[in-house]
C-alpha positions, 0 to 999 in steps of 0.5 A: 713570530719573529720581531725587527725592533722595539716598536714592531713587536709593540705595533702587534701588541697595540693590534692584540689590543684592538681585535681582544678589545681589552681595556688594557697593555697589561691584559693585553702582555698577559694573553700574549705571554700565556697564548703566543709565546714561551718568552719570559715576562723578563724578555716580553718587556725588554721588547716593548717601546717605551710609549707601553712602557710607559703607559701600563706604569701609568695603569698600574699607577691609576691602580695603586699597584704602583707609586709615582714618582711626582714630587708634591711640592705642598 
């Protein structure tokens, strides 16, 4: 499947997430990578829009897989 831009690809990822009832975008992208494409993960990451990238970052932070960039004053 060929996508014209990041938003078109991201909408497709959204539809897979809903169709397969995945809880996270991480699961969805992993499924897409294993089942629907022969692209490298780095290429897939470049095709995602900012909304999905930010959501994946929040998912990773909530699971302790990524440190938050938030500065704490106290």
